[in-house]
C-alpha positions as CSV (number, residue, x, y, z in Angstrom):
1,X,4.3,62.1,45.1
2,X,6.1,60.3,42.2
3,X,9.1,58.3,43.0
4,X,12.0,59.9,41.1
5,X,15.5,58.5,40.6
6,X,18.7,59.9,39.1
7,X,20.7,57.5,36.9
8,X,24.0,59.3,36.6
9,X,27.0,58.4,34.4
10,X,29.2,59.5,31.6
11,X,27.4,57.3,29.0
12,X,30.5,57.6,26.7
13,X,28.8,55.8,25.0
14,X,25.5,54.5,26.2
15,X,25.4,50.6,26.1
16,X,22.7,48.1,26.1
17,X,23.6,47.4,29.7
18,X,22.7,51.0,30.5
19,X,19.3,50.6,28.7
20,X,18.7,47.4,30.7
21,X,19.2,49.3,34.0
22,X,16.8,52.0,32.9
23,X,14.1,49.5,31.8
24,X,14.3,47.6,35.0
25,X,14.5,50.8,37.1
26,X,11.2,52.0,35.6
27,X,9.6,49.0,37.4
28,X,10.6,50.6,40.7
29,X,10.5,54.3,40.0
30,X,7.8,56.5,38.3
31,X,10.5,58.6,36.7
32,X,14.2,58.2,35.9
33,X,16.4,61.2,35.1
34,X,19.3,59.9,33.1
35,X,21.9,62.5,33.8
36,X,25.3,62.9,32.3
37,X,27.9,64.2,34.7
38,X,29.9,66.9,33.1
39,X,33.5,66.7,34.3
40,X,35.8,69.2,32.5
41,X,38.8,67.4,33.8
42,X,37.9,64.1,32.1
43,X,38.5,63.3,28.4
44,X,35.6,61.9,26.5
45,X,35.3,60.2,23.2
46,X,31.9,61.9,22.5
47,X,31.1,65.5,23.5
48,X,28.4,66.3,25.9
49,X,25.9,67.3,23.2
50,X,26.6,64.1,21.2
51,X,26.0,61.9,24.3
52,X,22.8,63.8,25.1
53,X,21.5,63.2,21.6
54,X,22.5,59.5,21.6
55,X,20.7,59.1,25.0
56,X,17.6,60.9,23.7
57,X,17.4,58.7,20.7
58,X,18.1,55.4,22.6
59,X,15.7,56.1,25.4
60,X,12.8,57.6,23.4
61,X,10.8,54.3,23.6
62,X,10.7,54.5,27.4
63,X,7.9,56.5,29.2
64,X,9.0,58.2,32.4
65,X,12.5,59.0,31.3
66,X,14.1,62.4,31.1
67,X,17.6,63.2,29.8
68,X,19.8,65.9,31.5
69,X,23.3,66.8,32.4
70,X,24.8,68.3,35.5
71,X,28.1,69.3,37.2
72,X,28.9,69.4,40.8
73,X,27.8,67.0,43.6
74,X,25.3,64.4,42.6
75,X,23.4,64.6,45.8
76,X,22.9,68.4,45.3
77,X,21.6,67.7,41.8
78,X,19.3,65.0,43.1
79,X,17.9,67.4,45.7
80,X,17.5,70.1,43.1
81,X,15.5,67.7,40.9
82,X,13.5,66.4,43.9
83,X,14.8,62.9,43.4
84,X,14.4,60.3,46.1
85,X,17.1,58.0,44.9
86,X,20.3,57.5,42.9
87,X,20.1,54.4,40.6
88,X,23.3,52.6,40.0
89,X,24.1,49.4,38.1
90,X,26.6,46.8,39.4
91,X,28.5,44.3,37.3
92,X,31.2,42.9,39.5
93,X,32.8,43.1,42.9
94,X,35.1,45.9,41.7
95,X,32.0,48.0,40.8
96,X,30.6,47.3,44.3
97,X,33.6,48.6,46.2
98,X,33.7,51.9,44.4
99,X,29.9,52.3,44.3
100,X,29.6,51.4,48.0
101,X,32.1,54.2,48.9
102,X,30.2,56.7,46.8
103,X,26.9,55.6,48.3
104,X,28.2,56.1,51.8
105,X,29.6,59.6,51.0
106,X,26.4,60.6,49.3
107,X,24.4,59.4,52.3
108,X,26.6,61.4,54.6
109,X,26.1,64.5,52.4
110,X,22.3,64.1,52.1
111,X,20.5,61.5,54.2
112,X,17.2,62.1,52.2
113,X,18.6,60.6,49.0
114,X,18.9,56.8,48.9
115,X,21.2,54.8,46.6
116,X,19.6,51.8,44.9
117,X,21.7,49.2,43.2
118,X,20.6,46.9,40.4
119,X,22.7,44.0,39.4
120,X,23.2,44.2,35.6
121,X,21.6,41.4,33.6
122,X,24.0,38.5,33.1
123,X,24.0,39.3,29.4
124,X,25.7,42.6,30.1
125,X,27.9,41.7,33.0
126,X,31.2,42.2,31.0
127,X,30.0,45.2,29.1
128,X,31.3,48.7,29.8
129,X,31.7,51.8,27.7
130,X,35.5,51.6,28.1
131,X,35.7,48.0,26.9
132,X,33.4,48.6,24.0
133,X,35.5,51.6,22.8
134,X,38.6,49.6,23.1
135,X,37.2,46.6,21.2
136,X,35.8,48.6,18.3
137,X,39.0,50.7,18.1
138,X,40.9,47.6,17.3
139,X,38.4,46.1,14.9
140,X,36.4,44.0,17.4
141,X,32.8,43.1,16.8
142,X,30.4,44.9,19.2
143,X,27.2,43.8,17.5
144,X,24.4,43.7,20.1
145,X,26.4,45.4,22.9
146,X,25.2,49.0,22.0
147,X,22.2,50.4,20.2
148,X,22.6,50.5,16.4
149,X,22.8,54.3,16.4
150,X,25.7,54.2,18.9
151,X,27.5,51.5,16.9
152,X,27.2,53.7,13.8
153,X,28.6,56.7,15.7
154,X,31.5,54.6,17.0
155,X,32.3,53.4,13.5
156,X,32.3,57.0,12.3
157,X,34.3,58.2,15.3
158,X,37.1,55.6,14.7
159,X,36.9,56.0,11.0
160,X,36.4,52.3,10.5
161,X,36.0,50.5,7.2
162,X,32.9,48.4,8.1
163,X,33.6,46.0,5.3
164,X,36.9,44.7,6.6
165,X,36.6,45.7,10.3
166,X,39.9,47.6,9.9
167,X,40.4,51.2,10.7
168,X,40.6,53.6,7.7
169,X,43.8,55.1,9.2
170,X,46.2,52.3,7.9
């Protein structure tokens, strides 16, 4: 039976750190389902369909990866997809505290699904979707932090003048 993991997240937007976790996760699992959690109570920069399309494009080079979305409890989704594990990336101690609580709750809800943590590569330790959105919004250089397609979509979303690094809304 193939070893299947769910890699959940909002991926708003997907970063090179996310891609690093998928690439390294594929050395452990036969299949990774990268799943966007749909939370109607949360405000996103990119819509669900935009995030699905970006993930499909950014992950097309990887064999054994499926892109999906879900709502509700992650462990229920994992059971429905016959996944053995939930794959999570950790950057810092603050990530660990939250992820540890979630892993314990998920284990209490379904003891058949394990949580596997991968430390993010040192190169990506400071990278998060939120920080990237904030940096580019104010004209910061995010070269190499997100795939080229994602960077182009961010520039478009924030209506940036790429020549000057300033927003076009001045």
